C-alpha positions in Angstrom: 0.0 0.0 0.0 1.4 3.4 -0.9 2.1 6.1 1.6 -0.9 8.4 2.4 -0.4 11.9 1.0 -2.1 15.2 1.6 -3.4 15.2 -2.0 -5.1 11.8 -1.5 -6.7 12.9 1.8 -7.9 16.1 0.1 -9.5 14.0 -2.6 -11.2 11.8 0.1 -12.6 14.9 1.9 -13.8 16.4 -1.4 -15.5 13.0 -2.2 -17.6 13.6 0.9 -18.8 16.9 -0.8 -16.9 19.0 1.7 -15.2 22.1 0.3 -11.5 22.4 1.1 -8.5 24.5 0.3 -4.8 24.0 1.0 -3.0 26.8 2.8 0.4 27.7 1.5 1.6 28.7 5.0 0.8 25.5 6.9 0.2 22.9 4.3 -3.0 22.0 6.1 -6.2 21.0 4.4 -8.6 23.8 5.5 -12.3 23.2 5.9 -14.3 26.4 5.1 -17.4 24.7 6.4 -16.0 25.2 9.9 -14.0 28.4 9.3 -17.3 30.1 8.4 -18.8 29.5 11.8 -18.7 32.4 14.3 -15.7 32.3 16.6 -13.9 29.6 14.6 -10.4 30.6 13.8 -9.2 27.6 11.8 -10.2 24.1 10.9 -7.5 21.9 9.4 -6.5 18.4 8.6 -2.8 17.7 8.5 -1.2 14.6 7.0 2.2 13.3 8.0 4.0 10.0 7.8 2.2 8.5 10.7 -1.2 10.1 11.0 -4.1 12.3 9.8 -4.7 15.0 12.4 -7.8 17.2 12.7 -7.5 20.5 14.5 -10.3 22.9 15.2 -9.4 26.2 16.9 -12.2 28.3 18.4 -11.7 31.8 19.9 -12.9 32.2 23.5 -13.9 35.2 25.6 -11.2 36.0 28.1 -13.8 35.9 30.9 -14.9 32.4 29.9 -11.5 30.7 30.4 -11.7 30.0 34.1 -15.3 28.6 34.1 -14.7 26.7 30.9 -11.6 25.1 32.3 -13.7 23.1 34.7 -16.2 22.2 31.9 -13.4 20.9 29.6 -13.0 17.7 31.8 -16.7 16.9 31.3 -16.4 17.7 27.5 -13.6 15.2 27.3 -15.6 12.6 29.2 -18.6 13.1 27.0 -16.7 13.3 23.7 -15.6 9.8 22.9 -13.5 10.6 19.8 -11.9 14.1 20.2 -9.6 15.7 22.7 -10.7 19.1 24.0 -8.3 21.5 25.6 -7.8 25.2 26.2 -4.6 27.0 25.1 -3.5 30.5 26.0 -0.5 32.5 24.7 0.7 36.0 25.3 -0.7 38.5 22.9 -3.4 36.2 21.6 -7.0 35.2 22.4 -7.6 32.1 24.4 -8.5 29.2 22.2 -10.4 26.0 22.6 -8.8 23.2 20.6 -10.7 20.2 19.4 -8.4 17.6 17.9 -8.1 14.0 17.0 -5.6 11.9 15.1 -5.9 8.6 13.3 -3.0 6.4 12.2 -2.4 6.8 8.5 -0.8 3.5 7.8 -3.2 1.2 5.9 -5.9 3.8 6.2 -8.6 3.3 3.5 -11.0 5.9 2.1 -13.9 4.1 3.7 -12.3 4.2 7.1 -11.3 7.8 6.6 -14.9 8.7 5.6 -16.3 7.1 8.7 -13.8 8.8 10.9 -14.4 12.2 9.3 -18.2 11.9 9.7 -18.0 10.9 13.3 -15.4 13.6 14.0 -17.4 16.4 12.4 -20.6 15.3 14.2 -18.8 15.3 17.5 -17.1 18.7 16.8 -20.5 20.1 15.9 -22.0 18.9 19.1 -19.2 20.5 21.1 -19.6 23.7 19.2 -23.3 23.9 20.0 -22.4 23.4 23.7 -20.0 26.3 23.5 -22.7 28.5 21.8 -25.1 27.6 24.5 -22.6 28.4 27.2 -21.9 31.8 25.6 -18.2 31.4 25.8 -17.2 32.1 22.1 -15.5 35.4 21.3 -18.0 36.8 18.8 -17.6 40.5 19.3 -14.8 42.6 17.8 -13.4 39.8 15.7 -12.0 42.5 13.5 -9.5 43.3 16.2 -8.1 39.8 15.8 -6.4 40.6 12.5 -3.1 41.0 14.3 -3.7 37.6 15.9 -4.6 36.0 12.6 -1.1 36.8 11.4 0.3 34.7 14.2 -1.7 31.6 13.2 1.0 30.3 10.9 
């Protein structure tokens, strides 16, 4: 079986009727389906020698970090597929990261399709929770232009 490539994974995602584009800065397969959601900074799939990795980055309100930190443990308990975590860096907005990786060795299109469907469903469920909790950074996203430059 040949090594899994970004181009092959991109074809598999497109076969699911999901729009994608490849970023020249990070070489990730971006999913505009998610990047169009309020508060979502980036949604990407990376392919390397050993795995396919999904990463969804969501901007959080600064005042939501402490209460959300306690809820993250329950999110991880309820979410059987993804890992949920909060990250903070100086000069940047707090982010909730939703991620999961699957081994790429011997991965078939059918397996990938099933994985992606489950993954996007679970991410959608978590996103709805975040909206209900009112923790997303939705206001003044124009001020984040400086932060966007730091994404890559």
